[in-house]
C-alpha positions in Angstrom: -0.8 2.7 -26.8 2.2 4.7 -25.6 3.2 3.9 -22.0 2.9 7.2 -20.5 -0.7 7.8 -21.7 -2.3 5.1 -19.8 -4.5 5.6 -17.6 -4.0 5.2 -13.5 -6.7 2.0 -13.4 -9.5 2.8 -11.0 -8.5 0.5 -8.6 -4.7 1.7 -7.9 -3.4 0.9 -4.4 -0.1 3.0 -3.5 2.5 0.2 -2.0 5.9 1.6 -2.0 7.6 5.0 -2.3 11.4 5.4 -4.0 13.8 6.1 -1.8 16.5 6.8 -4.0 18.7 5.9 -7.1 20.6 2.3 -7.1 23.5 2.1 -8.9 24.6 3.7 -11.2 22.9 1.8 -13.9 19.3 3.1 -12.7 18.1 0.3 -10.5 16.0 1.8 -7.6 15.5 1.6 -3.7 11.9 1.5 -2.4 10.4 1.0 0.8 7.2 -1.0 0.0 4.4 -0.9 2.5 4.3 -4.1 3.4 6.3 -6.5 5.3 5.3 -9.4 2.0 5.9 -7.1 -1.0 4.1 -10.0 -3.1 1.9 -7.2 -4.8 4.7 -5.9 -6.2 6.4 -8.4 -7.4 3.2 -9.8 -9.7 2.8 -6.6 -11.0 4.9 -5.8 -14.1 3.5 -2.4 -14.5 3.9 0.0 -11.7 2.4 3.4 -11.6 3.9 6.5 -10.3 2.5 9.2 -8.5 4.6 12.2 -7.3 5.5 12.8 -3.9 7.3 14.7 -1.1 10.9 14.6 -2.3 13.1 13.5 0.3 15.6 15.2 -0.5 16.1 18.7 -2.4 17.0 18.5 -6.3 20.9 18.9 -6.9 21.6 22.4 -7.5 22.4 22.7 -11.9 21.9 19.0 -12.6 18.0 19.0 -14.5 14.7 17.9 -12.8 13.4 15.0 -15.1 10.2 14.5 -15.6 8.2 11.2 -14.0 7.5 8.6 -16.2 3.3 8.1 -15.6 4.9 4.0 -15.5 7.6 2.0 -14.4 7.8 -1.4 -17.0 10.1 -3.6 -14.5 12.3 -6.2 -15.3 13.5 -7.3 -11.9 12.6 -6.9 -8.5 14.1 -8.4 -5.3 14.0 -7.9 -2.1 17.5 -6.3 -0.2 17.6 -6.1 3.2 14.0 -4.3 4.6 13.8 -3.0 1.0 13.4 -3.6 -2.4 15.6 -2.9 -5.6 14.5 -2.8 -9.0 15.3 -1.8 -12.6 12.8 -0.9 -15.5 12.8 -0.1 -18.6 13.6 3.2 -19.2 15.5 4.0 -16.4 19.0 4.1 -17.6 21.5 6.0 -14.9 21.4 6.8 -11.7 20.2 10.5 -12.8 16.6 8.9 -13.6 16.5 6.8 -11.2 16.9 9.5 -8.6 14.6 11.9 -9.9 12.0 9.4 -8.5 13.0 9.9 -5.2 10.1 9.9 -2.8 7.5 9.0 -5.5 4.6 7.0 -4.5 3.9 3.3 -6.8 0.7 2.4 -7.2 -0.4 -0.6 -9.0 -3.6 -2.6 -9.2 -5.7 -4.1 -6.9 -6.3 -6.4 -9.8 -2.3 -7.9 -9.5 -2.5 -8.8 -6.3 -1.9 -12.3 -5.1 -4.4 -14.6 -4.0 -4.4 -14.0 -0.7 -5.4 -17.9 1.3 -8.5 -18.8 3.1 -8.4 -16.0 6.0 -5.8 -14.0 4.6 -6.3 -10.5 4.0 -5.4 -7.0 2.3 -5.8 -4.2 4.3 -6.7 -2.4 1.4 -10.0 -5.1 1.8 -10.4 -4.1 5.4 -10.3 -0.3 5.1 -14.4 0.9 4.6 -15.2 -1.9 6.2 -18.4 -1.7 8.7 -17.7 -3.6 11.7 -20.3 -4.8 13.8 -20.6 -7.3 17.0 -21.8 -10.2 17.9 -25.3 -8.2 19.8 -25.8 -6.4 16.3 -24.7 -3.3 17.6 -23.0 -0.8 14.7 -19.1 0.3 16.5 -18.6 2.0 13.2 -16.3 1.6 9.8 -12.1 0.5 9.5 -10.5 3.6 8.7 -7.1 1.7 9.5 -5.0 -0.6 10.5 -1.5 -0.5 12.2 0.6 -2.5 12.0 1.8 -3.6 16.1 4.3 -7.0 15.4 2.6 -10.3 16.3 -0.6 -8.6 14.6 -2.2 -6.0 12.7 -5.0 -3.2 14.8 -8.0 -2.0 13.3 -8.6 1.3 13.4 -12.6 2.2 13.8 -14.5 5.2 13.6 -17.6 5.5 15.3 -20.5 6.8 13.4 -20.9 8.9 16.5 -19.7 12.5 15.9 -16.8 13.0 18.5 -17.3 9.0 19.4 -13.6 7.9 20.6 -11.3 5.2 17.8 -12.2 1.6 18.7 -8.9 -0.1 18.2 -9.7 -3.3 17.9 -6.5 -6.5 17.4 -7.1 -8.4 13.9 -7.1 -12.4 15.8 -9.3 -14.8 15.8 -10.0 -15.1 19.6 -11.7 -10.9 18.8 -12.6 -11.3 15.2 -15.3 -13.7 14.2 -14.9 -13.4 10.3 -14.8 -11.0 7.3 -17.9 -11.0 4.9 -16.8 -9.4 2.3 -20.1 -10.1 0.8 -21.7 -8.1 3.5 -19.3 -5.3 4.0 -19.5 -6.3 7.5 -16.4 -7.5 10.3 -18.3 -9.5 12.5 -16.3 -9.2 15.8 -16.5 -10.4 19.9 -16.0 -6.9 21.5 -18.5 -4.4 23.7 -18.4 -0.4 23.6 -16.8 1.1 27.3 -20.0 3.0 28.4 
């Protein structure tokens, strides 16, 4: 099958953005969305979707079409980003054309997390209930604060304030992915 005809998998997850070219032979620089970007390293096929351009195209230089799939030759961490080389990106112009593109990988290709470790994508959409069985809402986002993450809970009640719960053992009793629920020790303010 032609790589450019490969459909985007149903379980595709955005894991990085292309910052620009790296070197003169078609390498790219990426900004991963995770401090531990193993999902990028575990997949040898990255799916490409358009994103907002970081800088405008260079006048007089043709705008190259985005490939749908990048076949990764090598990827490694460099500083706070990642640099990669891919098949069919043979020069700086081809790499520069990807600036701003969204990089997605199949969730099925993510490394298996250890017990009590979770990918954010697996927590988003789970219901959150407290010890009394009160439904607090649904996880719609997470925030990285440095020492830990914070669950952003959207209430089922219209116009209710967002609930923020630190994702730490002191407040999270368990994550039950089979029941699509996170059980917490948390009370809503009255």
